[in-house]
N, C-alpha and C positions, 0 to 999 in steps of 0.2 A: 310245144305250144307257147305262144307269148302270153304271159299272164298280165293282167292289169290289176295290180293289187298294191296296197300299202304294206310296208314291212314294219314301220315304226310303231311303237306302243301307244303313242298319243299324237294328236293333231297339234299344229303349231302353238296354239295358245295354251295347250296343256290340258288334254282330256285325261281324266283319271282312269287308270286301268282297273277293270272290273272282271274278276274271274267268273267264268261260266261253268256250270256243270255239264259234262258231256251229254249229248243227245244220242240215244241208241237208234241203230239203223232199223227202219221198218219198211214193210212192203207198201207199194203204191195202192191208192184207191181203197183204203180200208175204211170200214164204218165202226161206229161204236165208241169205246173209250168210257169215260166217266160221265157222259152227258146223254144216256139213253139212246135215242135214235139219231143223234148228231152225226152229220157227216164229218169226217176227219180227213183233212187234206194233208198229204205227205209233201213237205217243202224242203228239198234238198239244197242246203246252202253251202257254198265254198268259202265264205269269208273266214279267214283264219287268224285275224287279230282279236285279242280279248276285248278292245273297246268297240269294234265293229259287231262282234258277236253279241255284246251287251246291248247295243243299239238295236240290232235285229230282233232280239229277245224281247225287248221293251215294246217294239212295235207289234209283234206277234201276241204278246200278252194283252196289249190294248184291244187288238181285234177279237181275241177269244173272250175277253170280258164283256164285250158288246154283242157277240154273235154266238149264242148258245147252240144254234142249229148247224153252224159251219165252223168247226174247230180246226186249227192249223197246228201241225206237229213239225218241228224243226228236226230234220235229218242232217246232222252235221257231217260234212265230207270235206275233202281237201282238193286243191288244184291238181296235184301230181296224179297222173293216170286217169283223169276224169273222162278224157275222150274215149279211151278203151273200155272204161267201166260203163259209160252210157251205151256203147254199142252192145255190150252183153245185156244190159237192163232192157234196152229197147227190143232186141231180138228175142229175149227171154220173157218178155211181157211183164217185167218187174220194175219198170221205170217209175220214178215218183210222179206225182200230179204236177208239181211245180219244180222247174229245173233251172238252176243258177249256172251260167256259163258266160261266154263271151261271143261277140257277133262273128268274128272270123271263124270260130270253131263250130257254130251251129249250122253252118251252110249245108254241110253234107246231110245232117239229120233233117233239115227242111227239104232238101231235094229227095230224100228217101220217103218223105211223107210221115215223119214221126211227130211233127210239131203241129199243134192246132193253129188254125187261122184266127187271129185275135182282132182283125180289122174292125169289126162291128161291135166289139166287147169292150174296147178301150174307152175310158171316160173322155167325153168331148173336149172338156177343158184341158185335160192332160194332153190330149193329142195336139191341140192348138198351141200349147206351151213348149213343145219340143220341136226344134227345127226340122224342116223337111229333110235336110241332109243327114241328121242323125236317124230319123225314121226310115230313111233309104238304106241305112246300114243293116236294118233288121227286117227288110222287105224281100221276099222271095216269090217270084211268079205273081207279083201284085198282091201278095198276101203278107200282112204284118205278122211275123211268127214269134216276136218277143217284144217285151218291154225294155227299152234301153235305159240303163240306170246311171252308172257313173263311168267317167272316162279319164284317161291320162294324156298328157302331151309330153314332148321332149323339151327341156329347158336347159339353159346354161346357168350355172351357179358360180359365183366368184368370190375369192378371198379379196375383200375390199382393200386390205392393207397392202397386199402384194401389188395390186393394180396401182395404188396411190405411190408406192415406192418406185414403180416403173414410170411414173408420170403419165398414167392412163387415166382418162376421165371415164367414169362409169356411164354407159349409155342411158340415157334418160328419155328416149323417144317411146312411141307406142310399140315399135318393132326395132329389131336389131338385124342388120344385114349380115350375110356370110362374109362379106369383105370386112366388116367391123370385127366379127369373131376372129377372123384370120389375123388381122392387124394386132388385136389385143394379144392373141396367143404368141405371136412373134415378139411383141414388145416386152412380154413378161417371161420369156425364155432366157435363162442365163446358164452359166456353166453347170450348176447343180440343181436346176429348177426348170421344169417344163411349163409352157403356157396353158396346156390343156391336158386333162386326162379324161378318156372316153372309153367306157366299158363296152366294147363291141365283140365280145366273145361269141355272142349269138346276134349277128348284125341285121338279119333280114327285116325284122319288124321296124327297126330304125330306118333302114334304107327305103322301105316301101312308104313309110309315113312321110319322111322328109322329102321324097321325090315329088310329092304333091305340090310343095311350094314352088317347084320349077315346072309344073305342068306335066309331070311325068307320071303317067297312069299305068304303064306296063301292059294292062290287059284291056281288051275290047270284047264285049259280049257278056253272056250269062250262062250259068250252068255249065254244060260241057261244050256248047257252041261258042268257043273262045279263041281269040288270036292274041299273040303277044308281040309287043314292039319294044325293043331295048335300044333306045337312041340317046342322044345327048341329054334330053330332059330327064330321062329315067336315071341316068348315071351321073348327073351333075353333082349330087350330094356325096356320092362315093368318091368321085374324082377330087372333089375339094378336100375331103378328109385325107385321101392318099397324098395329095400335094402338101398338105400341112405336115403329114408324118414323115415324108421322105424328101421333100424339097426344103421346106422350111425347117423341119426337125423340131417343130413346136409341140407335138403331140408325144406324151410319155409312151414309148413303144410297147411296153408291157401291158398297158392299159387296154390296148387293142384286142388282147386275148382274154381279158377278164370280164366279169359281170360289173354292172353299174355299183353294186354294193361293194365289190372288191376294190373299187377305186376310191372310195370315200376316205379310207385311212390316209392315203397319199394327199388328198385334199386337205384334211385336218392337220396334217403334219407339214404343210407348206411346200410339199414336193411338187405340186401342180397349182397353178394360180386359178384355174377354172376347171369345172367338170360339167359334161352334159349328161343329164340323167332324166329318168321319168319324173314327171312333176311331183309324183307321190313321195319322192325322196326328200322333199323339203321337210317333212316331219322328222325324218331320221336325222337330218343335218341339225335341226332345231333341238333335238333331244340328245344326240350323241356327241356333237362337236365339243371340243374343250372349252372350258369356261373362258370367256373373253374372246373367242374366235369371232372375227368380224366378217360376216358373209352377207351376200346380197343375191337375190334372184334377178337375173338379167331379163330384158324384154324378150318377147317371142321372136324366134328366128324367122327371118323373112327371105324367101327366094325370089326368083325373077317374076313369078306369078302371084306372089303374096305370102302371107304367114299361114299357109295352109298345112294341115297335118291329117292323118287318117283318124277318123272317128271309128274306133274299134271298141264300143262300150261293153261293159259287163251287161249281161242280159238275164231276163227271167222269161222263160218259156213254159207253155203248158203241154203236157203229153197228150197227143191227139187221141189216145186210147183211154184217157181218164174218163171215169163216169161223171166227172164234176168240172167240166171245162168252164162252164158259166160261173160256177162258184169260185173256181180258181182265179178267174179274171177279176171277179169282184173284190177278192182279197188283194190282188195285185194293184187294182186301182186305188185302194186304200193304202197299201205299202208304198206306192209311188207318189203319194201327196207331197206337196212342197215341203212340209215340216218333217215328214218321215225321211224322205229322201235326203234332206239336208243333214239329218243326224247320221246317216250312213256315210255320206260323202265327207263330212267333217271328221268323222272318226278315222276314215281310211285316207284322208288328205287327197281325195280325188275331186274331179270336176263333175258336179251333178248335171244331168241332161236337160232338166227343165228350167225355165226361167224363174219360177217361184222358189225352187230349191236353191238356185244360185243366190237369189236375194236373201234367202234365210241363211246361207253360208256367209255371205258378205257381212250380215249382221253379227254372226258368231265370231267371224274373224276380226272385226273392228278395223283398226288401222294397221293390221299386220301387213307390211309391204310385200313379203314373200306370198302370202295368200292372194293378194291383189294381182301379182304377175302370173300366179297359177290360173286364176279365173280369167284374166286377159288372154292367156294362151288358148283358153277353150273357145274363144270367138272364132278361131280359124279352123275348127275341126269339121271336116266334111267326110261323107260316106266315100271310101275309096273303091275303085273298080274290083280290087281283088276280093271283096267280100261277096261278090256275086259268082265267083269261080269255084265250081265244085271241087276241083282237084288242086285248089291253091295249097292247102296244107301239105299235101304230098310233095308238091314242087318246092314249097318253102323248105321242107325238111331235108329232102334228098338232093335237091339241085341248087337252090339259091343260097342256102346257109353255107355249105362248103365252098361254093364259088366266091362268095363275098369274103370269107374267111381267107382264102388263097390270095385274093387281091389285096386285102388289107395287110397281109404278110409279105407283100411284094413278090409273091411267087408267080403271079400271071399279070399280064398287062390289061389295059382297058379293053382292048379288042377281044382278047381272050375271054375276059369276063362276060362281054356281051354275047359271044358265041356260046359259051357254056349255059348262060341263062336262057338263051333262045332255043338252042338244040335240045337242052334238058327239058323245056316245056314240051317240045314235040315228042320226046320219049315218054314223058308222063301222060300227055293227052292221047297218045296213041294214034 
């Protein structure tokens, strides 16, 4: 499963790390506690960074202080194994009231009827402040099944000194084309230095997202009534990366087998002039790069159709079997206010879904150039077709990921890649 989460301990401007006491696991829909007849909502949170956990605890504490009759208890969990754990919880009737996850991974739970319809429970101002494209990413059978919270994009980061040494001018437009990226990578490739390091050990999420910039949707339909098309638009990003790696030889080859985080030491050490990462990595670069390291975030990458990428937000859903669906939605309306969502997004170095929260983050970030590029990259986030596909996760894990890995290792050609992706979908779809 592709996680959208920050790894760094602080956001760019320096958020202080605050330790949190662990929250014990509890069963869903329990009453009581220390407030007499108060309702207690079980809120399963996956946020795993101390600063983000602190921000969430602050928000929950503020709610609890103002709402004696509806208390919220954080059930701290982690991203690893969450999908399987939720299957067990839902089938066993022990799922929490409020469920933190991501849009691409809740599709099957929505299809199986485990998630409440929140369409009429979402605050009207909040609904109008989030784009239709992002709401579309959490809509199943015309029902909104989650609140979309924070998102990531894929961005290029550059060692400004290495670009200057190669005589390369740093792109300053609103977007950067693939041609520009390729030219800069070639210009900064020397005998012992590569122009680009790109952690594509798990490549499918990146390929599916960046294909949208070339109008490549892969899927048409919804649920299980879905067809696949793997044509030039769908494979344009993969082909360009392959060309840079094996024709230009401007991509450090080992990086194609690594995670994004694994590539960062090569970036810090001057072995690669640029790296493409999830936008959240900006916080890691700001905190972990050597003193004096001169880096910049480059403009959002633009394909033939625009600077579009997949909106696959972190989500907050409500268990349809909860006794307190309305109370859970009331809490989430509070949780998703501009000020509260901004605290979470800033701590995690992610893009908030609402306009009000983005404005708050802009104020928190001040004149930080990296944050400005991160927020700009969020303008092109749209709901991708794969979020409507019930068996997408199975296809991604069993078919697409090994096929893209073979292609990026130069073990199969473009036509073989297309065949594997297409035929593999037929096997999965049945």
